[in-house]
N, C-alpha and C positions, 0 to 999 in steps of 0.2 A: 391419578392427578395421571398425565403425560405427561412423562419426564423427554427434557427436549439437548441438543447437542446443540449449541446452533458455533458457529463457526464461522471466519472469518479473513478478507483479504485484507489486506493491508493499504498500499498507495491504490491512488483513484478513489479508494474503500473503506479505512474507517480518519484520511487525511490525504487532498491533494495535495499531489506526489510535485505540481507547478511553485508550492506554494514552501517548497523543499527545495529546487533546486533554486529558487527565489534567495531563503535564508543564505546558502551555497556560495552564491553567487557575493554577496553583500556582505558573509564575511569575507572568501578570498578577497575582494576588493580592500576592507579594509587592510584587513592584514602586505597583501604586497603593497597596496602607496599610499594608506591614507594621506596625503594630503592632495592624492586627486578621487576628487568627486566622479568624473564621468569615467572611472575603470567598471561603476557599477556595469556602469550604458554602457560599453564597447563590451561588455560578457554577455548582456538580456539579447541583443541587437546584433553581437554573433549565433547566438541558441536561436532566434532565429529566422537568420535568412538558412537556416543548419546545415550554417560551419560551424568549427569546432573555436571553444571561446576560450578556449587551456593554449590553449594553439597560439592563436590571437597574446593574450595576457604573454606571452612565453618571445612570442618573439620583439614585445616592448622592453623589457622583463630576463633575458636573459638568462640569468640567474637562479627562474622560477622551470626551471624545465614539469613538459607538458607529468609527464611520470605522480613529480611537487603536488604539482596539484589538482590532480583526480585523487590522493590525498590532502588533501586539503580536504578535496565536496563525497570524498563518502566518510572520513574521519569525525567530522561538523556535530556536533549540534543546535539541532533545526530553533527558531521560533515560532511555530507557524501560530496560525489569527486564530483568533477563538474559533474554536472548537466542539461540538457538543454531545460527543459519542462516548467523551468521560460518561457521560451522562446518562450513557439506552444503554453502553454495557455495567453502570450500576444500577441499571432495575432493568436488565433482563439477570440477572445479575439475584439478584435478589424475591423475583419473581421463581426461584430453582432450579437457572440453570446452568447445566455445562458448556461451560463460556474456552474455544479456541481458535490461533489464527496459522493459516497458512500463509508464507508468503516467500518469497528470491528478493537474494540479493545477499547486498555483505551482514554478515554479523553485529558489528562494529557498526554500518548505515544502520537495517534496519529494528532493531539493540537501542541504540539513540533518538530513536524516529518514536520508541513505545512510553522511551522516561522525560520524553519533552511533551505529549499527550496524556500525559499521566495515565497512563492507563498498562505499566509493566507489566507490575503487580496481576490483577481483573478475572487474568486466563489462565483455564486449567492446567493445560495444554498449548506451549509457541511452537511452531516448523517452520524451525525460513533452513531456506536450501543449502547453502554452505553448510551451519549443522548439519542437516539433514543427510545432505548424500542428494541427496535428488529436483530436480523441477518439478514444479508443475509442470504441467497434470502428469503425474508420477502417482500412479494409484497410490506405491507406500506412504505416496504425504499425506493422502483423505483419508487411507485402511484405520490409522494407527493412535485413529480415533474412535473407531472403532474399536478399543478396550475403557468408555465409559459404559457401553451394551446402554445406552439408553434405547424409549422406543418409539426417539422423526434426532435426522439428522437434515438439518438447516449448511447447504454453503448460501453463506452473500459474498461478493463480490461483482468483477466489473469489464471484465476484458472476456467473450467468448475466443477468443483462439484457446487460449492455457486455463480458465478459472474455472467452467461445470461441465467440466465435458467430463473427469471420472467421477464427479460427487456424481451426474445424470447417469451415469455406471453403473456406479454401488447402490440405487436407493434415495439420492439425499434430494433430496424437495431445493431448490437454488433460486441465486432470488438477483436480482442483475439490481445495483444501480445504476441511471441514466445517466451517460457522462452528458451536465449542466455545456457541457465548452474548449473546457480546458484540459482533461481530460491529458500524459502523457498519450498510453496510446488509443486510437480512439473505436471505439465499435464496429464490428463487422456482424451486424443480427443477418450474413445469405450468407453464412456456411450451415453444412446439414446439423440434421435435425439434432442430434444427440450436443452436439457444441456447444446450441441453445442454453436459454435459464426456463424457467419453468413461470415463475413473470417475472415483473420492471415493477419498480416502482423508483420515483425523481427523488428522492431525498431518501439519506434513512433515518428523517421521522416518522416517513412510512411505516419504519417493520413489524412496530407492536403490532399496530392491529391484522398484517398480509402473519402473524407468527400465532398469535392467538383467535384471529378470528374464528 
């Protein structure tokens, strides 16, 4: 049996980052002024205009600084819509795969996401940039998974700018989940060959077939 280590990105791969943002905006609006039903809309509209949502709120509620609101954003516990990533990960685990995660971001934010998705205890190793000390595409963030000495390594991500270049250099098989139109960071497939994934899938539902075909 061929042993496999399968490592995932988190944001816009296992869970839509736009849903984290919406969840945070709802919580901030409720905390700042539960009597103002338009506050969430103000935050969302400012974001869509590429304006600073927290600056707009702070103008209306000076007792909340931008820094205060940013902390609320980063520390909140997200409420995601129904998500099937846990079922997928459990299937891979049951098949004998080693599972890992490499994600950039603040420890509290990324840990809260994993907890909200119910997947914090599924991974054999989690690399979060703030905890690890470097961000993607640093080779170190990927090389640490070679401690598992499996026959094959996979990286599943969404962002050609940083998700695949190091995994490709290490000889991993890389798979990109195609943006359905809501990703925070738009995908650029015009980059140099080494930055591009070996395969593309439309949804995570296609992953099992790609790995075990």
